[in-house]
Each structure stands twice: as structure tokens, then as C-alpha cells.
Backbone as XML, in Angstrom:
<?xml version="1.0"?>
<chain id="A" units="angstrom">
  <residue number="1" name="MET">
    <atom name="N" x="16.557" y="16.758" z="25.079"/>
    <atom name="CA" x="15.936" y="15.447" z="25.050"/>
    <atom name="C" x="14.827" y="15.385" z="24.000"/>
  </residue>
  <residue number="2" name="ARG">
    <atom name="N" x="14.047" y="16.459" z="23.923"/>
    <atom name="CA" x="12.958" y="16.510" z="22.942"/>
    <atom name="C" x="13.518" y="16.453" z="21.519"/>
  </residue>
  <residue number="3" name="LYS">
    <atom name="N" x="14.660" y="17.094" z="21.319"/>
    <atom name="CA" x="15.296" y="17.104" z="20.003"/>
    <atom name="C" x="15.695" y="15.678" z="19.590"/>
  </residue>
  <residue number="4" name="ILE">
    <atom name="N" x="16.191" y="14.895" z="20.532"/>
    <atom name="CA" x="16.602" y="13.515" z="20.242"/>
    <atom name="C" x="15.383" y="12.685" z="19.823"/>
  </residue>
  <residue number="5" name="PHE">
    <atom name="N" x="14.267" y="12.850" z="20.540"/>
    <atom name="CA" x="13.056" y="12.110" z="20.179"/>
    <atom name="C" x="12.551" y="12.518" z="18.793"/>
  </residue>
  <residue number="6" name="THR">
    <atom name="N" x="12.646" y="13.807" z="18.488"/>
    <atom name="CA" x="12.222" y="14.281" z="17.170"/>
    <atom name="C" x="13.107" y="13.693" z="16.082"/>
  </residue>
  <residue number="7" name="ILE">
    <atom name="N" x="14.403" y="13.668" z="16.311"/>
    <atom name="CA" x="15.336" y="13.082" z="15.334"/>
    <atom name="C" x="15.044" y="11.595" z="15.156"/>
  </residue>
  <residue number="8" name="LEU">
    <atom name="N" x="14.836" y="10.882" z="16.262"/>
    <atom name="CA" x="14.509" y="9.449" z="16.173"/>
    <atom name="C" x="13.196" y="9.232" z="15.414"/>
  </residue>
  <residue number="9" name="PHE">
    <atom name="N" x="12.213" y="10.068" z="15.699"/>
    <atom name="CA" x="10.936" y="9.974" z="14.994"/>
    <atom name="C" x="11.141" y="10.155" z="13.492"/>
  </residue>
  <residue number="10" name="LEU">
    <atom name="N" x="11.927" y="11.160" z="13.099"/>
    <atom name="CA" x="12.164" y="11.405" z="11.673"/>
    <atom name="C" x="12.926" y="10.263" z="11.027"/>
  </residue>
  <residue number="11" name="LEU">
    <atom name="N" x="13.867" y="9.668" z="11.753"/>
    <atom name="CA" x="14.598" y="8.520" z="11.208"/>
    <atom name="C" x="13.658" y="7.323" z="11.009"/>
  </residue>
  <residue number="12" name="VAL">
    <atom name="N" x="12.751" y="7.110" z="11.951"/>
    <atom name="CA" x="11.747" y="6.041" z="11.794"/>
    <atom name="C" x="10.834" y="6.362" z="10.607"/>
  </residue>
  <residue number="13" name="PHE">
    <atom name="N" x="10.440" y="7.624" z="10.467"/>
    <atom name="CA" x="9.602" y="8.087" z="9.358"/>
    <atom name="C" x="10.282" y="7.775" z="8.017"/>
  </residue>
  <residue number="14" name="ILE">
    <atom name="N" x="11.576" y="8.100" z="7.934"/>
    <atom name="CA" x="12.350" y="7.811" z="6.718"/>
    <atom name="C" x="12.444" y="6.302" z="6.504"/>
  </residue>
  <residue number="15" name="GLY">
    <atom name="N" x="12.671" y="5.551" z="7.581"/>
    <atom name="CA" x="12.749" y="4.090" z="7.480"/>
    <atom name="C" x="11.463" y="3.468" z="6.966"/>
  </residue>
  <residue number="16" name="ILE">
    <atom name="N" x="10.337" y="3.973" z="7.440"/>
    <atom name="CA" x="9.039" y="3.477" z="6.954"/>
    <atom name="C" x="8.911" y="3.775" z="5.465"/>
  </residue>
  <residue number="17" name="GLY">
    <atom name="N" x="9.318" y="4.971" z="5.055"/>
    <atom name="CA" x="9.271" y="5.335" z="3.639"/>
    <atom name="C" x="10.111" y="4.391" z="2.788"/>
  </residue>
  <residue number="18" name="ILE">
    <atom name="N" x="11.305" y="4.080" z="3.266"/>
    <atom name="CA" x="12.190" y="3.164" z="2.527"/>
    <atom name="C" x="11.565" y="1.772" z="2.451"/>
  </residue>
  <residue number="19" name="PHE">
    <atom name="N" x="10.957" y="1.315" z="3.544"/>
    <atom name="CA" x="10.291" y="0.013" z="3.542"/>
    <atom name="C" x="9.149" y="-0.020" z="2.519"/>
  </residue>
  <residue number="20" name="VAL">
    <atom name="N" x="8.333" y="1.042" z="2.493"/>
    <atom name="CA" x="7.193" y="1.098" z="1.569"/>
    <atom name="C" x="7.684" y="1.103" z="0.116"/>
  </residue>
  <residue number="21" name="ILE">
    <atom name="N" x="8.736" y="1.855" z="-0.161"/>
    <atom name="CA" x="9.308" y="1.869" z="-1.516"/>
    <atom name="C" x="9.804" y="0.478" z="-1.885"/>
  </residue>
  <residue number="22" name="SER">
    <atom name="N" x="10.497" y="-0.169" z="-0.954"/>
    <atom name="CA" x="11.028" y="-1.512" z="-1.199"/>
    <atom name="C" x="9.903" y="-2.512" z="-1.469"/>
  </residue>
  <residue number="23" name="LYS">
    <atom name="N" x="8.844" y="-2.450" z="-0.662"/>
    <atom name="CA" x="7.696" y="-3.354" z="-0.856"/>
    <atom name="C" x="7.039" y="-3.108" z="-2.211"/>
  </residue>
  <residue number="24" name="GLY">
    <atom name="N" x="6.881" y="-1.831" z="-2.569"/>
    <atom name="CA" x="6.300" y="-1.491" z="-3.873"/>
    <atom name="C" x="7.153" y="-1.991" z="-5.021"/>
  </residue>
  <residue number="25" name="ASN">
    <atom name="N" x="8.477" y="-1.843" z="-4.893"/>
    <atom name="CA" x="9.385" y="-2.339" z="-5.936"/>
    <atom name="C" x="9.282" y="-3.854" z="-6.074"/>
  </residue>
  <residue number="26" name="HIS">
    <atom name="N" x="9.226" y="-4.542" z="-4.923"/>
    <atom name="CA" x="9.093" y="-6.002" z="-4.952"/>
    <atom name="C" x="7.823" y="-6.413" z="-5.694"/>
  </residue>
  <residue number="27" name="LEU">
    <atom name="N" x="6.695" y="-5.767" z="-5.350"/>
    <atom name="CA" x="5.433" y="-6.133" z="-5.994"/>
    <atom name="C" x="5.462" y="-5.842" z="-7.485"/>
  </residue>
  <residue number="28" name="ARG">
    <atom name="N" x="6.047" y="-4.711" z="-7.872"/>
    <atom name="CA" x="6.120" y="-4.362" z="-9.304"/>
    <atom name="C" x="6.938" y="-5.384" z="-10.083"/>
  </residue>
  <residue number="29" name="LYS">
    <atom name="N" x="8.001" y="-5.899" z="-9.472"/>
    <atom name="CA" x="8.855" y="-6.878" z="-10.153"/>
    <atom name="C" x="8.253" y="-8.278" z="-10.130"/>
  </residue>
  <residue number="30" name="ALA">
    <atom name="N" x="7.643" y="-8.659" z="-8.997"/>
    <atom name="CA" x="7.177" y="-10.035" z="-8.812"/>
    <atom name="C" x="5.809" y="-10.315" z="-9.431"/>
  </residue>
  <residue number="31" name="CYS">
    <atom name="N" x="4.939" y="-9.322" z="-9.455"/>
    <atom name="CA" x="3.571" y="-9.531" z="-9.947"/>
    <atom name="C" x="3.550" y="-9.361" z="-11.464"/>
  </residue>
  <residue number="32" name="THR">
    <atom name="N" x="3.645" y="-10.488" z="-12.167"/>
    <atom name="CA" x="3.808" y="-10.449" z="-13.624"/>
    <atom name="C" x="2.689" y="-11.143" z="-14.393"/>
  </residue>
  <residue number="33" name="VAL">
    <atom name="N" x="1.844" y="-11.889" z="-13.698"/>
    <atom name="CA" x="0.799" y="-12.657" z="-14.382"/>
    <atom name="C" x="-0.523" y="-11.895" z="-14.299"/>
  </residue>
  <residue number="34" name="GLU">
    <atom name="N" x="-1.122" y="-11.676" z="-15.466"/>
    <atom name="CA" x="-2.402" y="-10.964" z="-15.525"/>
    <atom name="C" x="-3.555" y="-11.905" z="-15.215"/>
  </residue>
  <residue number="35" name="ALA">
    <atom name="N" x="-4.555" y="-11.357" z="-14.560"/>
    <atom name="CA" x="-5.778" y="-12.114" z="-14.274"/>
    <atom name="C" x="-6.926" y="-11.121" z="-14.100"/>
  </residue>
  <residue number="36" name="ILE">
    <atom name="N" x="-8.129" y="-11.650" z="-14.179"/>
    <atom name="CA" x="-9.312" y="-10.848" z="-13.879"/>
    <atom name="C" x="-9.839" y="-11.343" z="-12.545"/>
  </residue>
  <residue number="37" name="ALA">
    <atom name="N" x="-9.981" y="-10.416" z="-11.620"/>
    <atom name="CA" x="-10.478" y="-10.749" z="-10.284"/>
    <atom name="C" x="-11.890" y="-10.206" z="-10.130"/>
  </residue>
  <residue number="38" name="LYS">
    <atom name="N" x="-12.637" y="-10.830" z="-9.253"/>
    <atom name="CA" x="-14.000" y="-10.389" z="-8.967"/>
    <atom name="C" x="-14.034" y="-9.850" z="-7.539"/>
  </residue>
  <residue number="39" name="VAL">
    <atom name="N" x="-14.653" y="-8.702" z="-7.356"/>
    <atom name="CA" x="-14.820" y="-8.136" z="-6.024"/>
    <atom name="C" x="-15.936" y="-8.930" z="-5.342"/>
  </residue>
  <residue number="40" name="VAL">
    <atom name="N" x="-15.580" y="-9.616" z="-4.242"/>
    <atom name="CA" x="-16.558" y="-10.461" z="-3.553"/>
    <atom name="C" x="-17.001" y="-9.864" z="-2.213"/>
  </residue>
  <residue number="41" name="GLU">
    <atom name="N" x="-16.278" y="-8.849" z="-1.766"/>
    <atom name="CA" x="-16.604" y="-8.232" z="-0.476"/>
    <atom name="C" x="-15.899" y="-6.878" z="-0.411"/>
  </residue>
  <residue number="42" name="ILE">
    <atom name="N" x="-16.456" y="-5.984" z="0.352"/>
    <atom name="CA" x="-15.801" y="-4.696" z="0.630"/>
    <atom name="C" x="-15.654" y="-4.625" z="2.140"/>
  </residue>
  <residue number="43" name="ARG">
    <atom name="N" x="-14.413" y="-4.605" z="2.619"/>
    <atom name="CA" x="-14.184" y="-4.478" z="4.057"/>
    <atom name="C" x="-14.039" y="-3.001" z="4.391"/>
  </residue>
  <residue number="44" name="THR">
    <atom name="N" x="-14.737" y="-2.563" z="5.413"/>
    <atom name="CA" x="-14.721" y="-1.155" z="5.807"/>
    <atom name="C" x="-14.081" y="-1.017" z="7.179"/>
  </residue>
  <residue number="45" name="THR">
    <atom name="N" x="-13.157" y="-0.069" z="7.292"/>
    <atom name="CA" x="-12.596" y="0.277" z="8.591"/>
    <atom name="C" x="-12.950" y="1.728" z="8.880"/>
  </residue>
  <residue number="46" name="THR">
    <atom name="N" x="-13.105" y="2.042" z="10.144"/>
    <atom name="CA" x="-13.456" y="3.403" z="10.538"/>
    <atom name="C" x="-12.440" y="3.917" z="11.534"/>
  </residue>
  <residue number="47" name="SER">
    <atom name="N" x="-11.996" y="5.149" z="11.293"/>
    <atom name="CA" x="-11.066" y="5.791" z="12.217"/>
    <atom name="C" x="-11.594" y="7.182" z="12.527"/>
  </residue>
  <residue number="48" name="ALA">
    <atom name="N" x="-11.369" y="7.623" z="13.745"/>
    <atom name="CA" x="-11.870" y="8.938" z="14.170"/>
    <atom name="C" x="-11.272" y="10.058" z="13.327"/>
  </residue>
  <residue number="49" name="GLU">
    <atom name="N" x="-9.984" y="9.912" z="12.958"/>
    <atom name="CA" x="-9.318" y="10.973" z="12.187"/>
    <atom name="C" x="-9.669" y="10.934" z="10.701"/>
  </residue>
  <residue number="50" name="ASP">
    <atom name="N" x="-9.690" y="9.741" z="10.143"/>
    <atom name="CA" x="-9.809" y="9.610" z="8.688"/>
    <atom name="C" x="-11.190" y="9.207" z="8.194"/>
  </residue>
  <residue number="51" name="GLY">
    <atom name="N" x="-12.080" y="8.823" z="9.075"/>
    <atom name="CA" x="-13.389" y="8.351" z="8.634"/>
    <atom name="C" x="-13.305" y="6.920" z="8.119"/>
  </residue>
  <residue number="52" name="ASP">
    <atom name="N" x="-14.131" y="6.598" z="7.143"/>
    <atom name="CA" x="-14.184" y="5.234" z="6.613"/>
    <atom name="C" x="-13.135" y="5.024" z="5.524"/>
  </residue>
  <residue number="53" name="SER">
    <atom name="N" x="-12.563" y="3.806" z="5.504"/>
    <atom name="CA" x="-11.684" y="3.349" z="4.424"/>
    <atom name="C" x="-12.250" y="2.043" z="3.896"/>
  </residue>
  <residue number="54" name="TYR">
    <atom name="N" x="-12.209" y="1.881" z="2.584"/>
    <atom name="CA" x="-12.797" y="0.719" z="1.925"/>
    <atom name="C" x="-11.706" y="-0.113" z="1.265"/>
  </residue>
  <residue number="55" name="TYR">
    <atom name="N" x="-11.705" y="-1.419" z="1.566"/>
    <atom name="CA" x="-10.717" y="-2.345" z="1.029"/>
    <atom name="C" x="-11.451" y="-3.445" z="0.259"/>
  </residue>
  <residue number="56" name="PRO">
    <atom name="N" x="-11.221" y="-3.550" z="-1.057"/>
    <atom name="CA" x="-11.887" y="-4.614" z="-1.796"/>
    <atom name="C" x="-11.258" y="-5.981" z="-1.499"/>
  </residue>
  <residue number="57" name="VAL">
    <atom name="N" x="-12.095" y="-6.975" z="-1.355"/>
    <atom name="CA" x="-11.650" y="-8.360" z="-1.227"/>
    <atom name="C" x="-11.892" y="-8.994" z="-2.596"/>
  </residue>
  <residue number="58" name="LEU">
    <atom name="N" x="-10.822" y="-9.534" z="-3.171"/>
    <atom name="CA" x="-10.880" y="-10.051" z="-4.543"/>
    <atom name="C" x="-10.773" y="-11.564" z="-4.563"/>
  </residue>
  <residue number="59" name="GLU">
    <atom name="N" x="-11.427" y="-12.155" z="-5.544"/>
    <atom name="CA" x="-11.321" y="-13.582" z="-5.799"/>
    <atom name="C" x="-10.815" y="-13.743" z="-7.230"/>
  </residue>
  <residue number="60" name="TYR">
    <atom name="N" x="-9.774" y="-14.572" z="-7.384"/>
    <atom name="CA" x="-9.188" y="-14.768" z="-8.715"/>
    <atom name="C" x="-8.555" y="-16.148" z="-8.817"/>
  </residue>
  <residue number="61" name="ASN">
    <atom name="N" x="-8.381" y="-16.580" z="-10.050"/>
    <atom name="CA" x="-7.786" y="-17.875" z="-10.335"/>
    <atom name="C" x="-6.300" y="-17.671" z="-10.587"/>
  </residue>
  <residue number="62" name="ALA">
    <atom name="N" x="-5.462" y="-18.295" z="-9.752"/>
    <atom name="CA" x="-4.013" y="-18.202" z="-9.903"/>
    <atom name="C" x="-3.449" y="-19.617" z="-10.023"/>
  </residue>
  <residue number="63" name="ASN">
    <atom name="N" x="-2.955" y="-19.938" z="-11.194"/>
    <atom name="CA" x="-2.374" y="-21.269" z="-11.422"/>
    <atom name="C" x="-3.354" y="-22.386" z="-11.088"/>
  </residue>
  <residue number="64" name="GLY">
    <atom name="N" x="-4.638" y="-22.194" z="-11.394"/>
    <atom name="CA" x="-5.646" y="-23.207" z="-11.135"/>
    <atom name="C" x="-6.172" y="-23.218" z="-9.708"/>
  </residue>
  <residue number="65" name="GLN">
    <atom name="N" x="-5.668" y="-22.324" z="-8.877"/>
    <atom name="CA" x="-6.102" y="-22.240" z="-7.482"/>
    <atom name="C" x="-6.932" y="-20.966" z="-7.294"/>
  </residue>
  <residue number="66" name="ILE">
    <atom name="N" x="-8.095" y="-21.092" z="-6.662"/>
    <atom name="CA" x="-8.938" y="-19.918" z="-6.400"/>
    <atom name="C" x="-8.391" y="-19.198" z="-5.171"/>
  </residue>
  <residue number="67" name="MET">
    <atom name="N" x="-8.034" y="-17.945" z="-5.357"/>
    <atom name="CA" x="-7.490" y="-17.110" z="-4.288"/>
    <atom name="C" x="-8.574" y="-16.127" z="-3.844"/>
  </residue>
  <residue number="68" name="ARG">
    <atom name="N" x="-8.576" y="-15.808" z="-2.564"/>
    <atom name="CA" x="-9.480" y="-14.797" z="-2.011"/>
    <atom name="C" x="-8.621" y="-13.923" z="-1.108"/>
  </residue>
  <residue number="69" name="GLU">
    <atom name="N" x="-8.317" y="-12.723" z="-1.586"/>
    <atom name="CA" x="-7.384" y="-11.847" z="-0.882"/>
    <atom name="C" x="-7.921" y="-10.430" z="-0.803"/>
  </residue>
  <residue number="70" name="GLU">
    <atom name="N" x="-7.566" y="-9.773" z="0.298"/>
    <atom name="CA" x="-7.957" y="-8.372" z="0.499"/>
    <atom name="C" x="-6.840" y="-7.461" z="0.012"/>
  </residue>
  <residue number="71" name="SER">
    <atom name="N" x="-7.210" y="-6.403" z="-0.669"/>
    <atom name="CA" x="-6.232" y="-5.417" z="-1.115"/>
    <atom name="C" x="-5.617" y="-4.736" z="0.095"/>
  </residue>
  <residue number="72" name="SER">
    <atom name="N" x="-4.315" y="-4.505" z="0.031"/>
    <atom name="CA" x="-3.641" y="-3.811" z="1.133"/>
    <atom name="C" x="-3.807" y="-2.302" z="1.024"/>
  </residue>
  <residue number="73" name="ILE">
    <atom name="N" x="-4.352" y="-1.849" z="-0.093"/>
    <atom name="CA" x="-4.556" y="-0.412" z="-0.301"/>
    <atom name="C" x="-6.055" y="-0.126" z="-0.286"/>
  </residue>
  <residue number="74" name="GLY">
    <atom name="N" x="-6.448" y="0.701" z="0.658"/>
    <atom name="CA" x="-7.838" y="1.110" z="0.753"/>
    <atom name="C" x="-8.026" y="2.518" z="0.218"/>
  </residue>
  <residue number="75" name="SER">
    <atom name="N" x="-9.262" y="2.954" z="0.179"/>
    <atom name="CA" x="-9.539" y="4.319" z="-0.277"/>
    <atom name="C" x="-10.667" y="4.908" z="0.572"/>
  </residue>
  <residue number="76" name="SER">
    <atom name="N" x="-10.706" y="6.227" z="0.592"/>
    <atom name="CA" x="-11.728" y="6.901" z="1.397"/>
    <atom name="C" x="-13.078" y="6.932" z="0.685"/>
  </residue>
  <residue number="77" name="ASN">
    <atom name="N" x="-13.078" y="6.644" z="-0.595"/>
    <atom name="CA" x="-14.353" y="6.502" z="-1.310"/>
    <atom name="C" x="-14.441" y="5.067" z="-1.821"/>
  </residue>
  <residue number="78" name="GLN">
    <atom name="N" x="-15.627" y="4.553" z="-1.886"/>
    <atom name="CA" x="-15.813" y="3.163" z="-2.303"/>
    <atom name="C" x="-15.723" y="3.089" z="-3.821"/>
  </residue>
  <residue number="79" name="LYS">
    <atom name="N" x="-14.527" y="2.726" z="-4.320"/>
    <atom name="CA" x="-14.286" y="2.669" z="-5.764"/>
    <atom name="C" x="-14.963" y="1.474" z="-6.433"/>
  </residue>
  <residue number="80" name="TYR">
    <atom name="N" x="-15.080" y="0.379" z="-5.691"/>
    <atom name="CA" x="-15.564" y="-0.864" z="-6.279"/>
    <atom name="C" x="-16.869" y="-1.291" z="-5.636"/>
  </residue>
  <residue number="81" name="GLN">
    <atom name="N" x="-17.625" y="-2.042" z="-6.393"/>
    <atom name="CA" x="-18.865" y="-2.634" z="-5.909"/>
    <atom name="C" x="-18.703" y="-4.155" z="-5.965"/>
  </residue>
  <residue number="82" name="ILE">
    <atom name="N" x="-19.462" y="-4.850" z="-5.152"/>
    <atom name="CA" x="-19.437" y="-6.312" z="-5.191"/>
    <atom name="C" x="-19.849" y="-6.761" z="-6.594"/>
  </residue>
  <residue number="83" name="ASN">
    <atom name="N" x="-19.162" y="-7.755" z="-7.105"/>
    <atom name="CA" x="-19.313" y="-8.348" z="-8.445"/>
    <atom name="C" x="-18.600" y="-7.562" z="-9.545"/>
  </residue>
  <residue number="84" name="ASP">
    <atom name="N" x="-17.932" y="-6.452" z="-9.218"/>
    <atom name="CA" x="-17.108" y="-5.762" z="-10.225"/>
    <atom name="C" x="-15.959" y="-6.670" z="-10.623"/>
  </residue>
  <residue number="85" name="ASN">
    <atom name="N" x="-15.575" y="-6.616" z="-11.888"/>
    <atom name="CA" x="-14.379" y="-7.294" z="-12.364"/>
    <atom name="C" x="-13.232" y="-6.295" z="-12.386"/>
  </residue>
  <residue number="86" name="VAL">
    <atom name="N" x="-12.065" y="-6.750" z="-11.932"/>
    <atom name="CA" x="-10.898" y="-5.887" z="-11.791"/>
    <atom name="C" x="-9.702" y="-6.584" z="-12.426"/>
  </residue>
  <residue number="87" name="ASP">
    <atom name="N" x="-8.938" y="-5.853" z="-13.227"/>
    <atom name="CA" x="-7.701" y="-6.391" z="-13.804"/>
    <atom name="C" x="-6.600" y="-6.323" z="-12.758"/>
  </residue>
  <residue number="88" name="ILE">
    <atom name="N" x="-5.926" y="-7.454" z="-12.551"/>
    <atom name="CA" x="-4.842" y="-7.502" z="-11.572"/>
    <atom name="C" x="-3.598" y="-8.132" z="-12.185"/>
  </residue>
  <residue number="89" name="LEU">
    <atom name="N" x="-2.499" y="-7.978" z="-11.485"/>
    <atom name="CA" x="-1.266" y="-8.719" z="-11.739"/>
    <atom name="C" x="-0.933" y="-9.444" z="-10.444"/>
  </residue>
  <residue number="90" name="TYR">
    <atom name="N" x="-0.631" y="-10.739" z="-10.517"/>
    <atom name="CA" x="-0.267" y="-11.463" z="-9.302"/>
    <atom name="C" x="1.102" y="-12.103" z="-9.453"/>
  </residue>
  <residue number="91" name="ASN">
    <atom name="N" x="1.668" y="-12.460" z="-8.319"/>
    <atom name="CA" x="2.990" y="-13.074" z="-8.271"/>
    <atom name="C" x="2.828" y="-14.585" z="-8.461"/>
  </residue>
  <residue number="92" name="PRO">
    <atom name="N" x="3.373" y="-15.157" z="-9.532"/>
    <atom name="CA" x="3.203" y="-16.600" z="-9.749"/>
    <atom name="C" x="3.907" y="-17.449" z="-8.675"/>
  </residue>
  <residue number="93" name="GLU">
    <atom name="N" x="4.917" y="-16.900" z="-8.027"/>
    <atom name="CA" x="5.627" y="-17.626" z="-6.969"/>
    <atom name="C" x="4.866" y="-17.567" z="-5.637"/>
  </residue>
  <residue number="94" name="ASN">
    <atom name="N" x="4.089" y="-16.504" z="-5.448"/>
    <atom name="CA" x="3.296" y="-16.311" z="-4.230"/>
    <atom name="C" x="1.991" y="-15.622" z="-4.636"/>
  </residue>
  <residue number="95" name="PRO">
    <atom name="N" x="1.004" y="-16.400" z="-5.096"/>
    <atom name="CA" x="-0.219" y="-15.820" z="-5.667"/>
    <atom name="C" x="-1.035" y="-14.941" z="-4.720"/>
  </residue>
  <residue number="96" name="LYS">
    <atom name="N" x="-0.708" y="-14.943" z="-3.419"/>
    <atom name="CA" x="-1.399" y="-14.053" z="-2.483"/>
    <atom name="C" x="-0.996" y="-12.601" z="-2.728"/>
  </residue>
  <residue number="97" name="GLU">
    <atom name="N" x="0.152" y="-12.394" z="-3.342"/>
    <atom name="CA" x="0.614" y="-11.041" z="-3.644"/>
    <atom name="C" x="0.035" y="-10.610" z="-4.982"/>
  </residue>
  <residue number="98" name="PHE">
    <atom name="N" x="-0.619" y="-9.442" z="-4.987"/>
    <atom name="CA" x="-1.196" y="-8.944" z="-6.231"/>
    <atom name="C" x="-1.233" y="-7.424" z="-6.225"/>
  </residue>
  <residue number="99" name="LEU">
    <atom name="N" x="-1.384" y="-6.885" z="-7.405"/>
    <atom name="CA" x="-1.584" y="-5.451" z="-7.614"/>
    <atom name="C" x="-2.818" y="-5.275" z="-8.474"/>
  </residue>
  <residue number="100" name="ILE">
    <atom name="N" x="-3.615" y="-4.277" z="-8.147"/>
    <atom name="CA" x="-4.734" y="-3.931" z="-9.018"/>
    <atom name="C" x="-4.188" y="-2.983" z="-10.072"/>
  </residue>
  <residue number="101" name="LYS">
    <atom name="N" x="-4.351" y="-3.353" z="-11.339"/>
    <atom name="CA" x="-3.830" y="-2.518" z="-12.421"/>
    <atom name="C" x="-4.487" y="-1.137" z="-12.393"/>
  </residue>
  <residue number="102" name="GLY">
    <atom name="N" x="-3.660" y="-0.111" z="-12.539"/>
    <atom name="CA" x="-4.159" y="1.256" z="-12.586"/>
    <atom name="C" x="-4.401" y="1.878" z="-11.217"/>
  </residue>
  <residue number="103" name="GLU">
    <atom name="N" x="-4.135" y="1.132" z="-10.143"/>
    <atom name="CA" x="-4.336" y="1.662" z="-8.787"/>
    <atom name="C" x="-3.160" y="2.529" z="-8.370"/>
  </residue>
  <residue number="104" name="PHE">
    <atom name="N" x="-3.345" y="3.227" z="-7.286"/>
    <atom name="CA" x="-2.318" y="4.079" z="-6.688"/>
    <atom name="C" x="-1.042" y="3.277" z="-6.467"/>
  </residue>
  <residue number="105" name="ASP">
    <atom name="N" x="0.086" y="3.844" z="-6.880"/>
    <atom name="CA" x="1.382" y="3.202" z="-6.676"/>
    <atom name="C" x="1.871" y="3.572" z="-5.276"/>
  </residue>
  <residue number="106" name="ILE">
    <atom name="N" x="1.923" y="2.597" z="-4.403"/>
    <atom name="CA" x="2.276" y="2.837" z="-3.004"/>
    <atom name="C" x="3.684" y="3.416" z="-2.852"/>
  </residue>
  <residue number="107" name="ARG">
    <atom name="N" x="4.527" y="3.226" z="-3.868"/>
    <atom name="CA" x="5.883" y="3.782" z="-3.789"/>
    <atom name="C" x="5.858" y="5.300" z="-3.683"/>
  </residue>
  <residue number="108" name="ILE">
    <atom name="N" x="4.821" y="5.934" z="-4.223"/>
    <atom name="CA" x="4.700" y="7.395" z="-4.128"/>
    <atom name="C" x="4.594" y="7.810" z="-2.663"/>
  </residue>
  <residue number="109" name="LEU">
    <atom name="N" x="3.817" y="7.084" z="-1.887"/>
    <atom name="CA" x="3.697" y="7.371" z="-0.461"/>
    <atom name="C" x="5.051" y="7.227" z="0.234"/>
  </residue>
  <residue number="110" name="GLY">
    <atom name="N" x="5.780" y="6.188" z="-0.107"/>
    <atom name="CA" x="7.107" y="5.985" z="0.470"/>
    <atom name="C" x="8.054" y="7.125" z="0.122"/>
  </residue>
  <residue number="111" name="ILE">
    <atom name="N" x="8.006" y="7.578" z="-1.112"/>
    <atom name="CA" x="8.860" y="8.696" z="-1.537"/>
    <atom name="C" x="8.501" y="9.953" z="-0.746"/>
  </residue>
  <residue number="112" name="ILE">
    <atom name="N" x="7.220" y="10.195" z="-0.543"/>
    <atom name="CA" x="6.787" y="11.369" z="0.235"/>
    <atom name="C" x="7.341" y="11.285" z="1.658"/>
  </residue>
  <residue number="113" name="PHE">
    <atom name="N" x="7.261" y="10.111" z="2.284"/>
    <atom name="CA" x="7.798" y="9.945" z="3.638"/>
    <atom name="C" x="9.293" y="10.246" z="3.672"/>
  </residue>
  <residue number="114" name="VAL">
    <atom name="N" x="10.035" y="9.672" z="2.728"/>
    <atom name="CA" x="11.484" y="9.868" z="2.715"/>
    <atom name="C" x="11.833" y="11.334" z="2.481"/>
  </residue>
  <residue number="115" name="VAL">
    <atom name="N" x="11.217" y="11.958" z="1.506"/>
    <atom name="CA" x="11.522" y="13.359" z="1.191"/>
    <atom name="C" x="11.167" y="14.269" z="2.373"/>
  </residue>
  <residue number="116" name="MET">
    <atom name="N" x="9.999" y="14.079" z="2.965"/>
    <atom name="CA" x="9.626" y="14.910" z="4.112"/>
    <atom name="C" x="10.607" y="14.727" z="5.266"/>
  </residue>
  <residue number="117" name="GLY">
    <atom name="N" x="10.995" y="13.486" z="5.525"/>
    <atom name="CA" x="11.951" y="13.222" z="6.600"/>
    <atom name="C" x="13.307" y="13.843" z="6.331"/>
  </residue>
  <residue number="118" name="ILE">
    <atom name="N" x="13.774" y="13.739" z="5.085"/>
    <atom name="CA" x="15.080" y="14.300" z="4.728"/>
    <atom name="C" x="15.056" y="15.822" z="4.807"/>
  </residue>
  <residue number="119" name="ILE">
    <atom name="N" x="13.962" y="16.425" z="4.431"/>
    <atom name="CA" x="13.849" y="17.893" z="4.517"/>
    <atom name="C" x="13.789" y="18.330" z="5.986"/>
  </residue>
  <residue number="120" name="ALA">
    <atom name="N" x="13.018" y="17.624" z="6.809"/>
    <atom name="CA" x="12.829" y="18.034" z="8.200"/>
    <atom name="C" x="14.038" y="17.737" z="9.084"/>
  </residue>
  <residue number="121" name="LEU">
    <atom name="N" x="14.778" y="16.683" z="8.782"/>
    <atom name="CA" x="15.892" y="16.269" z="9.638"/>
    <atom name="C" x="16.948" y="17.362" z="9.828"/>
  </residue>
  <residue number="122" name="PRO">
    <atom name="N" x="17.486" y="17.971" z="8.758"/>
    <atom name="CA" x="18.485" y="19.025" z="8.987"/>
    <atom name="C" x="17.919" y="20.242" z="9.714"/>
  </residue>
  <residue number="123" name="ILE">
    <atom name="N" x="16.656" y="20.535" z="9.480"/>
    <atom name="CA" x="16.025" y="21.671" z="10.168"/>
    <atom name="C" x="16.008" y="21.414" z="11.670"/>
  </residue>
  <residue number="124" name="VAL">
    <atom name="N" x="15.653" y="20.194" z="12.064"/>
    <atom name="CA" x="15.605" y="19.836" z="13.485"/>
    <atom name="C" x="17.016" y="19.836" z="14.081"/>
  </residue>
  <residue number="125" name="ILE">
    <atom name="N" x="17.983" y="19.324" z="13.337"/>
    <atom name="CA" x="19.353" y="19.232" z="13.844"/>
    <atom name="C" x="19.960" y="20.627" z="14.029"/>
  </residue>
  <residue number="126" name="ILE">
    <atom name="N" x="19.762" y="21.511" z="13.053"/>
    <atom name="CA" x="20.362" y="22.856" z="13.083"/>
    <atom name="C" x="19.642" y="23.770" z="14.068"/>
  </residue>
  <residue number="127" name="ARG">
    <atom name="N" x="18.365" y="23.612" z="14.197"/>
    <atom name="CA" x="17.552" y="24.477" z="15.062"/>
    <atom name="C" x="17.987" y="24.360" z="16.524"/>
  </residue>
  <residue number="128" name="PRO">
    <atom name="N" x="18.152" y="25.522" z="17.191"/>
    <atom name="CA" x="18.588" y="25.482" z="18.601"/>
    <atom name="C" x="17.543" y="24.910" z="19.538"/>
  </residue>
</chain>
């Protein structure tokens, strides 16, 4: 029974990796318009395991509309300060979607999930 739960967990792990890769691919293809965004706030979350994570909230002009959006990617160190200017790419069809130029490519995380799951799955299946 424990083996079945482990296999299911690894399949979910791989599925999450595939979802993250897919989301990253979508953003890379859809976010084509360059803009300069201003950091207007830093949202901080705290977790017992990971400590503090910092998420910049950006304000930018997209098609004449002022957008105020929080980055979906945080960091354990505060990379940005309020009033910093940041180069971004946003999706002209859905300006709420954006990427900070030069930031961590989330697809790497997805690839790590998939590779780890694929490596661990046969080990769990073969192991008595």
C-alpha cells in the first residue's frame, strides 16, 4: 500500500513539473511587449521551513492601462527595493501576465521536478 502512495506521489510530482514547464512556455511565447515597471511594494511571506520570501509588486503601463501586479516568483533575498525600475515583458492579450527580464526561468524548476520523478519512479517500482 505504501508503494502505491509513493508511486502516486511521484506521478503527481511529475505532473506538477509538466504543468510548470507548460506555464513557463506559455509565458515565454505570450509575453512579447517590452515595458519598464516600477516596484511599488514588496510582499513578504514567511514559512517555518523556508523563512522569508519576497515578491515584488510592479506597476506598469500596458496598452495605455496602468497595471499593478505581483510577481509569481519570489526570492529568499530581497532583490528589489521600492521605486526600482525593472524591465519586463507582458502579454498584450492579457496584460496581467508578465515576466521580469533576466529573472529565473521557472521552466528549470519544472524540468527538475520531471527529471527527479522519472529517476525515482523506476527505483520505487523495482524495489521490493
